[in-house]
Residue, then its C-alpha position, 0 to 999 in steps of 0.5 A: x614696425x611703425x609707431x604712429x602717435x598723435x602729432x608733431x611738435x614744431x619748435x622755434x625758440x621755445x615750445x610756446x613759439x610755434x612756426x606755423x604757416x598756413x592753417x592747412x597742412x601741406x600734402x604730402x606730409x610725413x611727420x615721422x622720423x625714419x630709422x633703419x636698424x636699432x643702434x644696438x645692432x651697429x654697436x654689436x658690429x653688424x655693419x652690413x645692411x640692405x637699405x640703399x641710399x636711394x631708399x633712404x632719400x624717400x624718407x626725408x631730406x635731412x639725416x645722418x648715419x653710416x655706410x656698409x662696412x662702417x665706411x665713413x659718416x653719412x650726411x643727408x642735407x637738402x635731399x642729397x646724401x654725402x659720404x665722409x670717409x676716413x680721409x676726412x673728405x666728402x664724396x657724393x653717395x650713389x643711390x645704390x650704396x647700402x647702409x647698416x644704420x641711418x636716420x632721416x626726417x623731413x625738414x618740417x619747418x619748410x613743409x609748413x611754409x614758414x622757413x624760420x631761421x633763428x640766431x644762436x648765440x656763442x658757444x665754446x664747446x660741444x656741451x655748450x651747443x647741446x645746452x643751448x639747443x636743450x634750452x629750447x626743448x623744455x625737456x619734452x621726451x620726443x625726438x628733436x632735429x636741428x640744422x645749424x648753419x654758420x661759420x664755426x670758429x672751431x670744429x673737431x670731427x672724426x670718421x672711421x675707416x672701412x672694416x673687414x670681417x670678422x667685424x669688431x664691436x663698434x667701440x673697438x672699431x672706433x679706436x681706429x678713427x681719424x680726427x680732423x680739426x678745422x678753424x673758421x670754417x663755414x658749413x652745416x651741422x645736422x643733429x638728432x636728439x633721442x630721449x633716454x626712453x628710447x634705450x638702445x634704439x638710438x643714441x640718447x642725447x645729441x648726435x651730430x654730423x658736420x659738412x662744410x659749405x663747399x662740400x669738401x670736408x666733414x665728419x662726426x662732431x666731437x667738439x665745436x665753437x662758434x661766435x654765432x650761427x643760425x639754427x632751425x629746431x623741430x621735433x616729432x613724437x613719431x618714429x618709423x623703425x625699419x628692422x633689417x631682414x638679415x642680422x646675426x644673433x646678438x651676443x649677451x653683454x653685461x648690463x649697462x654695456x650698450x650705454x657705456x659704449x655709446x658714451x665712449x663712442x660719442x666722446 
């Protein structure tokens, strides 16, 4: 299933400041955000997928996700994919490795030939960073992607250990997460923000993964502080959703369960 809408929204400091390079759009050009599997399947404990890392890299140069058996956090940056296991360490991910859930996009500002990088002011926590990014989106109900590079005063991240069958729901599996805290660490945050209108297709709001500049540590971002950094922000109305070929029927859950679990997992 591929949802194709009108155009891509390219963001710099605000929607009135558009980073435009040449008038002719470069080719090849893909403005769709790619997603493998709705997040609801992951919430239900479906941790085995058919998508390979090699296939994911055909759909973008930047992304986040997880690996089969929920074995760590995925970060894709500059077309390379990394696995951050529950020991907090970063490992190169081979193209043959499989994924139950992932999101990818092309760094559109590069394709347009105007690789803008704008300063981001100081922020004291995860909520502060979200608010600063949101102040540049003007609440447009589209998918936004951000890349934030800098030296962070404090980063708190987590990763979840590989699971064994029968798989628990994600909210229960996440209770076994390991948490790491780093100070004065250089690296990159890869962030995606899905609008509330996507329901349980993906995590509403910002979902961020961190990887250090030396590619040694990282994880799913729980908290972050910085005195300043560089950010790139862009957005798209287009979503290419690939459904898994094999998935178990979802068990019925009380209304609001998915939203509550997503909120708890992201804390």
